[in-house]
mmCIF file as Biopython writes it, N, C-alpha, C and O atoms, coordinates in Angstrom:
data_model
#
loop_
_atom_site.group_PDB
_atom_site.id
_atom_site.type_symbol
_atom_site.label_atom_id
_atom_site.label_alt_id
_atom_site.label_comp_id
_atom_site.label_asym_id
_atom_site.label_entity_id
_atom_site.label_seq_id
_atom_site.pdbx_PDB_ins_code
_atom_site.Cartn_x
_atom_site.Cartn_y
_atom_site.Cartn_z
_atom_site.occupancy
_atom_site.B_iso_or_equiv
_atom_site.auth_seq_id
_atom_site.auth_asym_id
_atom_site.pdbx_PDB_model_num
ATOM 1   N N  . MET A ? 1  ? 0.761   17.357  -6.453 1.0 0.0 1  A 1 
ATOM 2   C CA . MET A ? 1  ? 1.390   16.313  -6.602 1.0 0.0 1  A 1 
ATOM 3   C C  . MET A ? 1  ? 0.633   15.349  -7.825 1.0 0.0 1  A 1 
ATOM 4   O O  . MET A ? 1  ? -0.551  15.032  -7.934 1.0 0.0 1  A 1 
ATOM 5   N N  . LYS A ? 2  ? 1.465   15.118  -8.433 1.0 0.0 2  A 1 
ATOM 6   C CA . LYS A ? 2  ? 0.745   14.895  -9.482 1.0 0.0 2  A 1 
ATOM 7   C C  . LYS A ? 2  ? -0.272  13.689  -9.524 1.0 0.0 2  A 1 
ATOM 8   O O  . LYS A ? 2  ? -1.407  13.610  -9.993 1.0 0.0 2  A 1 
ATOM 9   N N  . HIS A ? 3  ? 0.763   12.515  -8.681 1.0 0.0 3  A 1 
ATOM 10  C CA . HIS A ? 3  ? -0.010  11.401  -9.031 1.0 0.0 3  A 1 
ATOM 11  C C  . HIS A ? 3  ? -0.573  11.107  -7.431 1.0 0.0 3  A 1 
ATOM 12  O O  . HIS A ? 3  ? -0.014  10.258  -6.737 1.0 0.0 3  A 1 
ATOM 13  N N  . ALA A ? 4  ? -1.630  11.827  -6.975 1.0 0.0 4  A 1 
ATOM 14  C CA . ALA A ? 4  ? -2.326  12.119  -5.586 1.0 0.0 4  A 1 
ATOM 15  C C  . ALA A ? 4  ? -3.321  11.281  -5.837 1.0 0.0 4  A 1 
ATOM 16  O O  . ALA A ? 4  ? -3.796  10.624  -4.911 1.0 0.0 4  A 1 
ATOM 17  N N  . TRP A ? 5  ? -3.872  11.144  -7.317 1.0 0.0 5  A 1 
ATOM 18  C CA . TRP A ? 5  ? -5.102  11.083  -7.575 1.0 0.0 5  A 1 
ATOM 19  C C  . TRP A ? 5  ? -5.288  9.203   -7.451 1.0 0.0 5  A 1 
ATOM 20  O O  . TRP A ? 5  ? -6.350  8.592   -7.568 1.0 0.0 5  A 1 
ATOM 21  N N  . ILE A ? 6  ? -4.114  8.692   -7.225 1.0 0.0 6  A 1 
ATOM 22  C CA . ILE A ? 6  ? -4.150  6.965   -7.306 1.0 0.0 6  A 1 
ATOM 23  C C  . ILE A ? 6  ? -4.116  6.099   -5.899 1.0 0.0 6  A 1 
ATOM 24  O O  . ILE A ? 6  ? -4.420  4.912   -5.780 1.0 0.0 6  A 1 
ATOM 25  N N  . LEU A ? 7  ? -3.503  7.334   -4.488 1.0 0.0 7  A 1 
ATOM 26  C CA . LEU A ? 7  ? -4.566  7.431   -3.755 1.0 0.0 7  A 1 
ATOM 27  C C  . LEU A ? 7  ? -5.765  7.320   -3.364 1.0 0.0 7  A 1 
ATOM 28  O O  . LEU A ? 7  ? -6.134  6.545   -2.481 1.0 0.0 7  A 1 
ATOM 29  N N  . ASP A ? 8  ? -6.402  8.008   -3.925 1.0 0.0 8  A 1 
ATOM 30  C CA . ASP A ? 8  ? -8.170  7.822   -4.031 1.0 0.0 8  A 1 
ATOM 31  C C  . ASP A ? 8  ? -8.385  6.924   -4.539 1.0 0.0 8  A 1 
ATOM 32  O O  . ASP A ? 8  ? -9.092  6.243   -3.796 1.0 0.0 8  A 1 
ATOM 33  N N  . VAL A ? 9  ? -8.151  6.308   -5.676 1.0 0.0 9  A 1 
ATOM 34  C CA . VAL A ? 9  ? -8.385  5.300   -6.642 1.0 0.0 9  A 1 
ATOM 35  C C  . VAL A ? 9  ? -8.156  3.920   -5.592 1.0 0.0 9  A 1 
ATOM 36  O O  . VAL A ? 9  ? -9.070  3.181   -5.228 1.0 0.0 9  A 1 
ATOM 37  N N  . LEU A ? 10 ? -6.879  3.796   -5.257 1.0 0.0 10 A 1 
ATOM 38  C CA . LEU A ? 10 ? -6.619  2.662   -4.091 1.0 0.0 10 A 1 
ATOM 39  C C  . LEU A ? 10 ? -7.330  2.560   -2.804 1.0 0.0 10 A 1 
ATOM 40  O O  . LEU A ? 10 ? -7.374  1.435   -2.307 1.0 0.0 10 A 1 
ATOM 41  N N  . THR A ? 11 ? -8.055  3.811   -1.995 1.0 0.0 11 A 1 
ATOM 42  C CA . THR A ? 11 ? -8.838  4.255   -1.141 1.0 0.0 11 A 1 
ATOM 43  C C  . THR A ? 11 ? -9.890  3.411   -1.557 1.0 0.0 11 A 1 
ATOM 44  O O  . THR A ? 11 ? -10.187 2.325   -1.059 1.0 0.0 11 A 1 
ATOM 45  N N  . ASP A ? 12 ? -10.570 4.130   -2.743 1.0 0.0 12 A 1 
ATOM 46  C CA . ASP A ? 12 ? -11.808 3.104   -3.075 1.0 0.0 12 A 1 
ATOM 47  C C  . ASP A ? 12 ? -11.858 1.635   -3.155 1.0 0.0 12 A 1 
ATOM 48  O O  . ASP A ? 12 ? -12.598 1.015   -2.391 1.0 0.0 12 A 1 
ATOM 49  N N  . LEU A ? 13 ? -11.157 1.059   -3.985 1.0 0.0 13 A 1 
ATOM 50  C CA . LEU A ? 13 ? -10.856 -0.089  -4.229 1.0 0.0 13 A 1 
ATOM 51  C C  . LEU A ? 13 ? -11.201 -0.913  -2.795 1.0 0.0 13 A 1 
ATOM 52  O O  . LEU A ? 13 ? -12.217 -1.535  -2.483 1.0 0.0 13 A 1 
ATOM 53  N N  . GLY A ? 14 ? -10.240 -0.726  -2.220 1.0 0.0 14 A 1 
ATOM 54  C CA . GLY A ? 14 ? -10.192 -1.091  -0.852 1.0 0.0 14 A 1 
ATOM 55  C C  . GLY A ? 14 ? -11.361 -0.941  0.153  1.0 0.0 14 A 1 
ATOM 56  O O  . GLY A ? 14 ? -11.456 -1.655  1.152  1.0 0.0 14 A 1 
ATOM 57  N N  . SER A ? 15 ? -12.180 -0.038  -0.150 1.0 0.0 15 A 1 
ATOM 58  C CA . SER A ? 15 ? -13.669 0.121   0.282  1.0 0.0 15 A 1 
ATOM 59  C C  . SER A ? 15 ? -13.964 -1.100  -0.335 1.0 0.0 15 A 1 
ATOM 60  O O  . SER A ? 15 ? -13.774 -2.229  0.119  1.0 0.0 15 A 1 
ATOM 61  N N  . TYR A ? 16 ? -14.496 -0.740  -1.522 1.0 0.0 16 A 1 
ATOM 62  C CA . TYR A ? 16 ? -15.327 -1.567  -2.178 1.0 0.0 16 A 1 
ATOM 63  C C  . TYR A ? 16 ? -14.551 -3.559  -1.849 1.0 0.0 16 A 1 
ATOM 64  O O  . TYR A ? 16 ? -15.387 -4.456  -1.957 1.0 0.0 16 A 1 
ATOM 65  N N  . ALA A ? 17 ? -13.553 -3.845  -1.611 1.0 0.0 17 A 1 
ATOM 66  C CA . ALA A ? 17 ? -13.024 -5.019  -1.109 1.0 0.0 17 A 1 
ATOM 67  C C  . ALA A ? 17 ? -13.457 -5.358  0.154  1.0 0.0 17 A 1 
ATOM 68  O O  . ALA A ? 17 ? -14.064 -6.428  0.197  1.0 0.0 17 A 1 
ATOM 69  N N  . ARG A ? 18 ? -13.329 -4.777  1.178  1.0 0.0 18 A 1 
ATOM 70  C CA . ARG A ? 18 ? -14.013 -4.761  2.569  1.0 0.0 18 A 1 
ATOM 71  C C  . ARG A ? 18 ? -15.307 -4.698  2.653  1.0 0.0 18 A 1 
ATOM 72  O O  . ARG A ? 18 ? -15.960 -5.346  3.471  1.0 0.0 18 A 1 
ATOM 73  N N  . GLY A ? 19 ? -15.940 -3.653  1.535  1.0 0.0 19 A 1 
ATOM 74  C CA . GLY A ? 19 ? -17.747 -3.837  1.904  1.0 0.0 19 A 1 
ATOM 75  C C  . GLY A ? 19 ? -17.963 -5.366  1.042  1.0 0.0 19 A 1 
ATOM 76  O O  . GLY A ? 19 ? -18.587 -6.163  1.742  1.0 0.0 19 A 1 
ATOM 77  N N  . ASN A ? 20 ? -17.757 -5.658  0.323  1.0 0.0 20 A 1 
ATOM 78  C CA . ASN A ? 20 ? -17.948 -7.106  -0.484 1.0 0.0 20 A 1 
ATOM 79  C C  . ASN A ? 20 ? -16.993 -8.014  0.283  1.0 0.0 20 A 1 
ATOM 80  O O  . ASN A ? 20 ? -16.692 -8.892  -0.526 1.0 0.0 20 A 1 
ATOM 81  N N  . GLY A ? 21 ? -16.246 -8.291  1.653  1.0 0.0 21 A 1 
ATOM 82  C CA . GLY A ? 21 ? -16.220 -9.637  1.996  1.0 0.0 21 A 1 
ATOM 83  C C  . GLY A ? 21 ? -14.712 -9.919  1.398  1.0 0.0 21 A 1 
ATOM 84  O O  . GLY A ? 21 ? -14.139 -10.763 2.087  1.0 0.0 21 A 1 
ATOM 85  N N  . LEU A ? 22 ? -13.773 -9.350  0.101  1.0 0.0 22 A 1 
ATOM 86  C CA . LEU A ? 22 ? -12.683 -9.666  -0.209 1.0 0.0 22 A 1 
ATOM 87  C C  . LEU A ? 22 ? -11.552 -8.950  0.703  1.0 0.0 22 A 1 
ATOM 88  O O  . LEU A ? 22 ? -10.768 -8.170  0.161  1.0 0.0 22 A 1 
ATOM 89  N N  . THR A ? 23 ? -11.456 -9.267  2.339  1.0 0.0 23 A 1 
ATOM 90  C CA . THR A ? 23 ? -10.659 -9.320  3.028  1.0 0.0 23 A 1 
ATOM 91  C C  . THR A ? 23 ? -9.030  -9.470  2.415  1.0 0.0 23 A 1 
ATOM 92  O O  . THR A ? 23 ? -8.378  -8.467  2.123  1.0 0.0 23 A 1 
ATOM 93  N N  . ALA A ? 24 ? -8.694  -10.338 2.325  1.0 0.0 24 A 1 
ATOM 94  C CA . ALA A ? 24 ? -7.142  -10.295 1.540  1.0 0.0 24 A 1 
ATOM 95  C C  . ALA A ? 24 ? -7.526  -8.790  0.674  1.0 0.0 24 A 1 
ATOM 96  O O  . ALA A ? 24 ? -7.237  -7.726  1.222  1.0 0.0 24 A 1 
ATOM 97  N N  . LEU A ? 25 ? -8.008  -8.789  -0.324 1.0 0.0 25 A 1 
ATOM 98  C CA . LEU A ? 25 ? -8.018  -7.987  -0.904 1.0 0.0 25 A 1 
ATOM 99  C C  . LEU A ? 25 ? -7.466  -6.396  -0.688 1.0 0.0 25 A 1 
ATOM 100 O O  . LEU A ? 25 ? -6.504  -5.756  -1.112 1.0 0.0 25 A 1 
ATOM 101 N N  . ALA A ? 26 ? -8.505  -6.145  0.123  1.0 0.0 26 A 1 
ATOM 102 C CA . ALA A ? 26 ? -8.403  -5.347  1.026  1.0 0.0 26 A 1 
ATOM 103 C C  . ALA A ? 26 ? -6.728  -4.745  1.811  1.0 0.0 26 A 1 
ATOM 104 O O  . ALA A ? 26 ? -5.920  -3.816  1.805  1.0 0.0 26 A 1 
ATOM 105 N N  . GLU A ? 27 ? -7.002  -5.970  2.360  1.0 0.0 27 A 1 
ATOM 106 C CA . GLU A ? 27 ? -5.251  -6.113  2.982  1.0 0.0 27 A 1 
ATOM 107 C C  . GLU A ? 27 ? -4.407  -5.612  1.959  1.0 0.0 27 A 1 
ATOM 108 O O  . GLU A ? 27 ? -3.741  -4.670  2.389  1.0 0.0 27 A 1 
ATOM 109 N N  . GLN A ? 28 ? -4.161  -5.899  0.678  1.0 0.0 28 A 1 
ATOM 110 C CA . GLN A ? 28 ? -3.083  -5.732  -0.289 1.0 0.0 28 A 1 
ATOM 111 C C  . GLN A ? 28 ? -3.252  -4.666  -1.026 1.0 0.0 28 A 1 
ATOM 112 O O  . GLN A ? 28 ? -2.331  -4.179  -1.683 1.0 0.0 28 A 1 
ATOM 113 N N  . LEU A ? 29 ? -4.894  -4.008  -0.987 1.0 0.0 29 A 1 
ATOM 114 C CA . LEU A ? 29 ? -4.537  -2.885  -1.788 1.0 0.0 29 A 1 
ATOM 115 C C  . LEU A ? 29 ? -3.910  -1.800  -0.467 1.0 0.0 29 A 1 
ATOM 116 O O  . LEU A ? 29 ? -3.194  -0.847  -0.776 1.0 0.0 29 A 1 
ATOM 117 N N  . ASP A ? 30 ? -4.277  -2.082  1.010  1.0 0.0 30 A 1 
ATOM 118 C CA . ASP A ? 30 ? -3.614  -0.932  1.737  1.0 0.0 30 A 1 
ATOM 119 C C  . ASP A ? 30 ? -2.637  -1.104  1.769  1.0 0.0 30 A 1 
ATOM 120 O O  . ASP A ? 30 ? -2.003  -0.054  1.872  1.0 0.0 30 A 1 
ATOM 121 N N  . ASP A ? 31 ? -1.892  -2.198  1.725  1.0 0.0 31 A 1 
ATOM 122 C CA . ASP A ? 31 ? -0.578  -2.318  1.459  1.0 0.0 31 A 1 
ATOM 123 C C  . ASP A ? 31 ? -0.016  -1.531  -0.197 1.0 0.0 31 A 1 
ATOM 124 O O  . ASP A ? 31 ? 1.134   -1.144  -0.404 1.0 0.0 31 A 1 
ATOM 125 N N  . ALA A ? 32 ? -0.875  -1.475  -0.943 1.0 0.0 32 A 1 
ATOM 126 C CA . ALA A ? 32 ? -0.430  -1.154  -2.241 1.0 0.0 32 A 1 
ATOM 127 C C  . ALA A ? 32 ? 0.018   1.120   -1.967 1.0 0.0 32 A 1 
ATOM 128 O O  . ALA A ? 32 ? 0.909   1.880   -2.346 1.0 0.0 32 A 1 
ATOM 129 N N  . ARG A ? 33 ? -1.426  1.259   -1.016 1.0 0.0 33 A 1 
ATOM 130 C CA . ARG A ? 33 ? -1.614  2.729   -1.101 1.0 0.0 33 A 1 
ATOM 131 C C  . ARG A ? 33 ? -0.209  3.052   -0.059 1.0 0.0 33 A 1 
ATOM 132 O O  . ARG A ? 33 ? 0.372   4.129   -0.196 1.0 0.0 33 A 1 
ATOM 133 N N  . HIS A ? 34 ? 0.113   2.378   0.629  1.0 0.0 34 A 1 
ATOM 134 C CA . HIS A ? 34 ? 1.558   2.536   1.460  1.0 0.0 34 A 1 
ATOM 135 C C  . HIS A ? 34 ? 2.377   2.954   0.687  1.0 0.0 34 A 1 
ATOM 136 O O  . HIS A ? 34 ? 3.059   3.978   0.718  1.0 0.0 34 A 1 
ATOM 137 N N  . VAL A ? 35 ? 2.273   1.609   -0.501 1.0 0.0 35 A 1 
ATOM 138 C CA . VAL A ? 35 ? 4.193   2.057   -1.463 1.0 0.0 35 A 1 
ATOM 139 C C  . VAL A ? 35 ? 3.427   3.464   -2.214 1.0 0.0 35 A 1 
ATOM 140 O O  . VAL A ? 35 ? 4.039   4.519   -2.381 1.0 0.0 35 A 1 
ATOM 141 N N  . ALA A ? 36 ? 2.614   3.344   -2.443 1.0 0.0 36 A 1 
ATOM 142 C CA . ALA A ? 36 ? 2.161   4.519   -3.780 1.0 0.0 36 A 1 
ATOM 143 C C  . ALA A ? 36 ? 2.579   5.680   -3.079 1.0 0.0 36 A 1 
ATOM 144 O O  . ALA A ? 36 ? 3.378   6.399   -3.679 1.0 0.0 36 A 1 
ATOM 145 N N  . SER A ? 37 ? 2.034   6.200   -1.365 1.0 0.0 37 A 1 
ATOM 146 C CA . SER A ? 37 ? 2.243   7.183   -0.944 1.0 0.0 37 A 1 
ATOM 147 C C  . SER A ? 37 ? 3.839   7.562   -0.530 1.0 0.0 37 A 1 
ATOM 148 O O  . SER A ? 37 ? 4.268   8.711   -0.428 1.0 0.0 37 A 1 
ATOM 149 N N  . ALA A ? 38 ? 4.540   6.440   -0.338 1.0 0.0 38 A 1 
ATOM 150 C CA . ALA A ? 38 ? 5.595   6.653   -0.021 1.0 0.0 38 A 1 
ATOM 151 C C  . ALA A ? 38 ? 6.799   6.970   -1.152 1.0 0.0 38 A 1 
ATOM 152 O O  . ALA A ? 38 ? 7.821   7.632   -0.973 1.0 0.0 38 A 1 
ATOM 153 N N  . GLU A ? 39 ? 6.308   6.219   -2.493 1.0 0.0 39 A 1 
ATOM 154 C CA . GLU A ? 39 ? 6.821   6.902   -3.471 1.0 0.0 39 A 1 
ATOM 155 C C  . GLU A ? 39 ? 6.462   8.095   -4.195 1.0 0.0 39 A 1 
ATOM 156 O O  . GLU A ? 39 ? 7.267   8.630   -4.957 1.0 0.0 39 A 1 
ATOM 157 N N  . ILE A ? 40 ? 5.494   8.469   -4.034 1.0 0.0 40 A 1 
ATOM 158 C CA . ILE A ? 40 ? 4.690   9.687   -4.214 1.0 0.0 40 A 1 
ATOM 159 C C  . ILE A ? 40 ? 5.626   10.900  -3.379 1.0 0.0 40 A 1 
ATOM 160 O O  . ILE A ? 40 ? 6.067   11.924  -3.901 1.0 0.0 40 A 1 
ATOM 161 N N  . VAL A ? 41 ? 5.812   10.434  -1.787 1.0 0.0 41 A 1 
ATOM 162 C CA . VAL A ? 41 ? 6.456   11.535  -1.183 1.0 0.0 41 A 1 
ATOM 163 C C  . VAL A ? 41 ? 7.971   11.486  -1.739 1.0 0.0 41 A 1 
ATOM 164 O O  . VAL A ? 41 ? 8.866   12.323  -1.619 1.0 0.0 41 A 1 
ATOM 165 N N  . CYS A ? 42 ? 7.969   10.524  -2.235 1.0 0.0 42 A 1 
ATOM 166 C CA . CYS A ? 42 ? 10.046  10.491  -2.212 1.0 0.0 42 A 1 
ATOM 167 C C  . CYS A ? 42 ? 10.310  11.415  -3.556 1.0 0.0 42 A 1 
ATOM 168 O O  . CYS A ? 42 ? 11.220  12.236  -3.676 1.0 0.0 42 A 1 
ATOM 169 N N  . GLN A ? 43 ? 9.144   11.041  -4.695 1.0 0.0 43 A 1 
ATOM 170 C CA . GLN A ? 43 ? 9.442   11.913  -6.086 1.0 0.0 43 A 1 
ATOM 171 C C  . GLN A ? 43 ? 9.370   13.333  -5.478 1.0 0.0 43 A 1 
ATOM 172 O O  . GLN A ? 43 ? 10.269  14.116  -5.783 1.0 0.0 43 A 1 
ATOM 173 N N  . ALA A ? 44 ? 8.391   13.739  -4.649 1.0 0.0 44 A 1 
ATOM 174 C CA . ALA A ? 44 ? 8.131   15.171  -4.539 1.0 0.0 44 A 1 
ATOM 175 C C  . ALA A ? 44 ? 8.875   15.660  -3.834 1.0 0.0 44 A 1 
ATOM 176 O O  . ALA A ? 44 ? 8.542   16.792  -3.483 1.0 0.0 44 A 1 
ATOM 177 N N  . GLY A ? 45 ? 10.343  15.074  -3.210 1.0 0.0 45 A 1 
ATOM 178 C CA . GLY A ? 45 ? 11.146  15.523  -2.469 1.0 0.0 45 A 1 
ATOM 179 C C  . GLY A ? 45 ? 11.234  15.453  -1.249 1.0 0.0 45 A 1 
ATOM 180 O O  . GLY A ? 45 ? 12.132  15.909  -0.541 1.0 0.0 45 A 1 
ATOM 181 N N  . GLY A ? 46 ? 10.046  14.718  -0.855 1.0 0.0 46 A 1 
ATOM 182 C CA . GLY A ? 46 ? 10.521  14.254  0.645  1.0 0.0 46 A 1 
ATOM 183 C C  . GLY A ? 46 ? 11.211  12.776  1.122  1.0 0.0 46 A 1 
ATOM 184 O O  . GLY A ? 46 ? 12.081  12.053  0.635  1.0 0.0 46 A 1 
ATOM 185 N N  . SER A ? 47 ? 10.711  12.741  1.832  1.0 0.0 47 A 1 
ATOM 186 C CA . SER A ? 47 ? 11.502  11.183  2.246  1.0 0.0 47 A 1 
ATOM 187 C C  . SER A ? 47 ? 10.763  10.057  3.254  1.0 0.0 47 A 1 
ATOM 188 O O  . SER A ? 47 ? 9.772   10.280  3.949  1.0 0.0 47 A 1 
ATOM 189 N N  . ASP A ? 48 ? 11.456  8.865   3.160  1.0 0.0 48 A 1 
ATOM 190 C CA . ASP A ? 48 ? 10.322  8.088   4.150  1.0 0.0 48 A 1 
ATOM 191 C C  . ASP A ? 48 ? 11.716  7.684   4.474  1.0 0.0 48 A 1 
ATOM 192 O O  . ASP A ? 48 ? 12.536  6.920   3.965  1.0 0.0 48 A 1 
ATOM 193 N N  . PRO A ? 49 ? 11.680  8.726   5.829  1.0 0.0 49 A 1 
ATOM 194 C CA . PRO A ? 49 ? 13.767  8.583   6.790  1.0 0.0 49 A 1 
ATOM 195 C C  . PRO A ? 49 ? 14.114  7.030   7.052  1.0 0.0 49 A 1 
ATOM 196 O O  . PRO A ? 49 ? 15.252  6.562   7.018  1.0 0.0 49 A 1 
ATOM 197 N N  . ASP A ? 50 ? 13.061  6.394   7.290  1.0 0.0 50 A 1 
ATOM 198 C CA . ASP A ? 50 ? 13.449  5.339   7.710  1.0 0.0 50 A 1 
ATOM 199 C C  . ASP A ? 50 ? 13.194  3.621   6.929  1.0 0.0 50 A 1 
ATOM 200 O O  . ASP A ? 50 ? 13.411  2.468   7.302  1.0 0.0 50 A 1 
ATOM 201 N N  . GLY A ? 51 ? 12.668  4.215   5.784  1.0 0.0 51 A 1 
ATOM 202 C CA . GLY A ? 51 ? 12.210  3.620   4.919  1.0 0.0 51 A 1 
ATOM 203 C C  . GLY A ? 51 ? 11.045  2.386   5.521  1.0 0.0 51 A 1 
ATOM 204 O O  . GLY A ? 51 ? 10.734  1.383   4.880  1.0 0.0 51 A 1 
ATOM 205 N N  . ALA A ? 52 ? 10.722  2.607   6.362  1.0 0.0 52 A 1 
ATOM 206 C CA . ALA A ? 52 ? 9.676   2.086   6.830  1.0 0.0 52 A 1 
ATOM 207 C C  . ALA A ? 52 ? 8.256   1.326   6.452  1.0 0.0 52 A 1 
ATOM 208 O O  . ALA A ? 52 ? 7.511   0.424   6.833  1.0 0.0 52 A 1 
ATOM 209 N N  . ASP A ? 53 ? 8.370   2.057   5.714  1.0 0.0 53 A 1 
ATOM 210 C CA . ASP A ? 53 ? 7.097   1.843   4.840  1.0 0.0 53 A 1 
ATOM 211 C C  . ASP A ? 53 ? 7.004   0.478   3.618  1.0 0.0 53 A 1 
ATOM 212 O O  . ASP A ? 53 ? 6.116   -0.316  3.308  1.0 0.0 53 A 1 
ATOM 213 N N  . ARG A ? 54 ? 8.270   0.690   3.208  1.0 0.0 54 A 1 
ATOM 214 C CA . ARG A ? 54 ? 8.816   -0.244  2.208  1.0 0.0 54 A 1 
ATOM 215 C C  . ARG A ? 54 ? 9.107   -1.438  2.824  1.0 0.0 54 A 1 
ATOM 216 O O  . ARG A ? 54 ? 8.701   -2.482  2.313  1.0 0.0 54 A 1 
ATOM 217 N N  . ARG A ? 55 ? 9.909   -1.453  4.098  1.0 0.0 55 A 1 
ATOM 218 C CA . ARG A ? 55 ? 10.051  -2.061  4.910  1.0 0.0 55 A 1 
ATOM 219 C C  . ARG A ? 55 ? 9.073   -3.340  5.568  1.0 0.0 55 A 1 
ATOM 220 O O  . ARG A ? 55 ? 9.482   -4.502  5.562  1.0 0.0 55 A 1 
ATOM 221 N N  . ARG A ? 56 ? 7.769   -2.964  6.116  1.0 0.0 56 A 1 
ATOM 222 C CA . ARG A ? 56 ? 6.946   -3.336  6.508  1.0 0.0 56 A 1 
ATOM 223 C C  . ARG A ? 56 ? 6.034   -3.863  5.351  1.0 0.0 56 A 1 
ATOM 224 O O  . ARG A ? 56 ? 5.153   -4.702  5.536  1.0 0.0 56 A 1 
ATOM 225 N N  . VAL A ? 57 ? 6.298   -3.343  4.244  1.0 0.0 57 A 1 
ATOM 226 C CA . VAL A ? 57 ? 5.915   -4.099  3.045  1.0 0.0 57 A 1 
ATOM 227 C C  . VAL A ? 57 ? 6.017   -5.092  2.341  1.0 0.0 57 A 1 
ATOM 228 O O  . VAL A ? 57 ? 5.224   -5.804  1.726  1.0 0.0 57 A 1 
ATOM 229 N N  . ALA A ? 58 ? 7.119   -5.065  2.501  1.0 0.0 58 A 1 
ATOM 230 C CA . ALA A ? 58 ? 8.526   -6.334  1.520  1.0 0.0 58 A 1 
ATOM 231 C C  . ALA A ? 58 ? 8.193   -7.243  2.582  1.0 0.0 58 A 1 
ATOM 232 O O  . ALA A ? 58 ? 7.671   -8.312  2.263  1.0 0.0 58 A 1 
ATOM 233 N N  . ALA A ? 59 ? 8.449   -6.947  4.002  1.0 0.0 59 A 1 
ATOM 234 C CA . ALA A ? 59 ? 8.440   -8.040  4.808  1.0 0.0 59 A 1 
ATOM 235 C C  . ALA A ? 59 ? 7.132   -8.884  5.204  1.0 0.0 59 A 1 
ATOM 236 O O  . ALA A ? 59 ? 7.263   -9.893  5.897  1.0 0.0 59 A 1 
ATOM 237 N N  . ARG A ? 60 ? 5.756   -8.426  4.717  1.0 0.0 60 A 1 
ATOM 238 C CA . ARG A ? 60 ? 4.693   -9.107  4.813  1.0 0.0 60 A 1 
ATOM 239 C C  . ARG A ? 60 ? 4.698   -9.676  3.128  1.0 0.0 60 A 1 
ATOM 240 O O  . ARG A ? 60 ? 4.102   -10.745 2.999  1.0 0.0 60 A 1 
ATOM 241 N N  . HIS A ? 61 ? 5.127   -9.259  2.200  1.0 0.0 61 A 1 
ATOM 242 C CA . HIS A ? 61 ? 5.086   -10.111 1.122  1.0 0.0 61 A 1 
ATOM 243 C C  . HIS A ? 61 ? 5.625   -11.262 0.884  1.0 0.0 61 A 1 
ATOM 244 O O  . HIS A ? 61 ? 5.270   -12.053 0.009  1.0 0.0 61 A 1 
ATOM 245 N N  . GLU A ? 62 ? 6.866   -11.448 1.974  1.0 0.0 62 A 1 
ATOM 246 C CA . GLU A ? 62 ? 7.852   -11.736 2.111  1.0 0.0 62 A 1 
ATOM 247 C C  . GLU A ? 62 ? 7.159   -13.208 2.439  1.0 0.0 62 A 1 
ATOM 248 O O  . GLU A ? 62 ? 7.336   -14.270 1.842  1.0 0.0 62 A 1 
ATOM 249 N N  . GLY A ? 63 ? 6.084   -12.849 3.891  1.0 0.0 63 A 1 
ATOM 250 C CA . GLY A ? 63 ? 5.713   -13.757 4.839  1.0 0.0 63 A 1 
ATOM 251 C C  . GLY A ? 63 ? 4.855   -14.267 4.011  1.0 0.0 63 A 1 
ATOM 252 O O  . GLY A ? 63 ? 4.760   -15.469 4.261  1.0 0.0 63 A 1 
ATOM 253 N N  . GLU A ? 64 ? 4.161   -13.953 3.124  1.0 0.0 64 A 1 
ATOM 254 C CA . GLU A ? 64 ? 2.355   -14.666 2.232  1.0 0.0 64 A 1 
ATOM 255 C C  . GLU A ? 64 ? 3.545   -15.666 1.070  1.0 0.0 64 A 1 
ATOM 256 O O  . GLU A ? 64 ? 3.357   -16.877 0.945  1.0 0.0 64 A 1 
ATOM 257 N N  . ALA A ? 65 ? 4.484   -15.094 0.460  1.0 0.0 65 A 1 
ATOM 258 C CA . ALA A ? 65 ? 5.301   -16.144 -0.377 1.0 0.0 65 A 1 
ATOM 259 C C  . ALA A ? 65 ? 5.743   -17.224 0.585  1.0 0.0 65 A 1 
ATOM 260 O O  . ALA A ? 65 ? 6.199   -18.230 0.040  1.0 0.0 65 A 1 
ATOM 261 N N  . ARG A ? 66 ? 5.718   -17.221 1.354  1.0 0.0 66 A 1 
ATOM 262 C CA . ARG A ? 66 ? 6.290   -18.749 2.264  1.0 0.0 66 A 1 
ATOM 263 C C  . ARG A ? 66 ? 5.107   -18.755 2.676  1.0 0.0 66 A 1 
ATOM 264 O O  . ARG A ? 66 ? 5.403   -19.940 2.834  1.0 0.0 66 A 1 
ATOM 265 N N  . GLY A ? 67 ? 3.998   -18.639 3.035  1.0 0.0 67 A 1 
ATOM 266 C CA . GLY A ? 67 ? 2.688   -19.265 3.145  1.0 0.0 67 A 1 
ATOM 267 C C  . GLY A ? 67 ? 2.393   -19.008 4.619  1.0 0.0 67 A 1 
ATOM 268 O O  . GLY A ? 67 ? 1.653   -19.692 5.326  1.0 0.0 67 A 1 
ATOM 269 N N  . ALA A ? 68 ? 3.177   -17.768 5.032  1.0 0.0 68 A 1 
ATOM 270 C CA . ALA A ? 68 ? 2.932   -17.709 6.356  1.0 0.0 68 A 1 
ATOM 271 C C  . ALA A ? 68 ? 1.828   -16.984 6.828  1.0 0.0 68 A 1 
ATOM 272 O O  . ALA A ? 68 ? 1.497   -17.312 7.967  1.0 0.0 68 A 1 
ATOM 273 N N  . VAL A ? 69 ? 0.816   -15.653 6.047  1.0 0.0 69 A 1 
ATOM 274 C CA . VAL A ? 69 ? 0.217   -15.157 6.464  1.0 0.0 69 A 1 
ATOM 275 C C  . VAL A ? 69 ? -1.267  -16.124 5.636  1.0 0.0 69 A 1 
ATOM 276 O O  . VAL A ? 69 ? -2.429  -15.811 5.894  1.0 0.0 69 A 1 
#
């Protein structure tokens, strides 16, 4: 998987954010890692069978846009 390195970068950024009290950023980076993982799997011929990762992230961002989070 030629894009797998991005997962390591997002994980490292999330660790840095958590370690420095940037909890909202850490949560966003977790979401980004899930989206990246789903897209990488799809491009590699796999699937996100029920789209759970994408729906979960979309719902979270919709809630934030409304001020719910």
